[in-house]
C-alpha positions in Angstrom: -9.6 -21.0 0.6 -8.5 -22.9 3.7 -5.1 -24.5 4.0 -3.5 -22.1 1.6 0.2 -21.5 1.6 0.1 -18.2 3.2 -1.9 -19.6 6.2 0.6 -22.6 6.6 3.7 -20.8 6.1 3.8 -17.1 7.4 7.3 -16.9 7.7 9.3 -14.8 5.0 12.7 -13.4 4.1 12.9 -9.7 2.8 15.9 -8.2 1.1 16.4 -4.7 -0.5 17.2 -4.6 -4.2 17.8 -2.1 -6.8 15.6 -1.8 -9.9 18.1 -3.9 -11.6 17.8 -6.6 -8.7 21.2 -6.0 -7.2 20.9 -6.9 -3.5 21.7 -3.9 -1.4 20.9 -5.2 2.2 21.2 -8.4 4.4 18.1 -10.6 4.4 15.6 -9.9 7.3 13.5 -12.9 8.6 9.9 -11.9 9.1 6.3 -13.2 9.8 3.3 -12.1 7.8 -0.5 -12.2 8.5 -3.5 -11.2 6.7 -4.8 -8.1 8.4 -8.6 -8.2 9.4 -8.9 -4.5 10.3 -9.3 -3.3 6.7 -11.1 0.0 7.6 -8.3 0.8 10.1 -5.5 0.2 7.5 -7.4 2.2 4.8 -7.8 5.2 7.3 -4.2 5.0 8.3 -3.0 4.8 4.6 -5.2 8.0 3.8 -3.7 9.9 6.9 -0.2 9.1 5.6 -0.4 9.4 1.9 -3.6 11.6 1.3 -3.9 12.6 -2.4 -1.2 10.2 -3.5 -3.3 7.3 -2.3 -6.3 8.6 -3.9 -4.5 9.2 -7.2 -3.1 5.7 -7.4 -6.4 4.3 -6.7 -8.3 6.3 -9.3 -5.4 5.3 -11.9 -5.8 1.5 -10.9 -9.7 2.0 -11.2 -9.3 3.5 -14.7 -6.9 0.8 -15.9 -9.3 -1.9 -14.7 -12.0 0.0 -16.6 -10.1 0.2 -19.8 -9.1 -3.4 -19.7 -12.7 -4.4 -18.9 -11.8 -6.2 -15.8 -13.5 -6.2 -12.4 -11.6 -4.3 -9.7 -10.3 -7.0 -7.2 -11.0 -6.8 -3.5 -8.1 -5.6 -1.4 -6.2 -7.8 0.9 -3.8 -6.3 3.4 -0.7 -8.0 4.8 1.2 -6.9 7.9 4.9 -8.0 7.9 6.8 -7.8 11.0 10.4 -8.8 12.0 10.4 -12.4 13.2 11.1 -11.4 16.8 9.0 -8.1 16.6 5.6 -7.3 17.7 2.5 -6.2 15.7 1.9 -2.3 15.7 -1.7 -2.8 14.5 -2.6 -5.4 17.1 -1.1 -3.2 19.8 -3.0 -0.1 18.8 -6.2 -2.1 18.7 -5.7 -3.3 22.3 -4.8 0.1 23.8 
């Protein structure tokens, strides 16, 4: 999908909210990009979340099976402050 909005406009604004949508922080400007290093992201998630990641993935797979829907391919986004640097990109260079 060439020319989609996420490619043309990577800038975003993030704000923390409660479950009832009450704003609890000042907005933070950021930049998003699609991460091409999928295997690296999955490995880092597994190291950080372990069995919790496995459990969520299995629950998702089961819900898709019961709904008779195919599981979607994963897309990973990296969001950094507008003036910040990418940790993933830096770790790949090092």
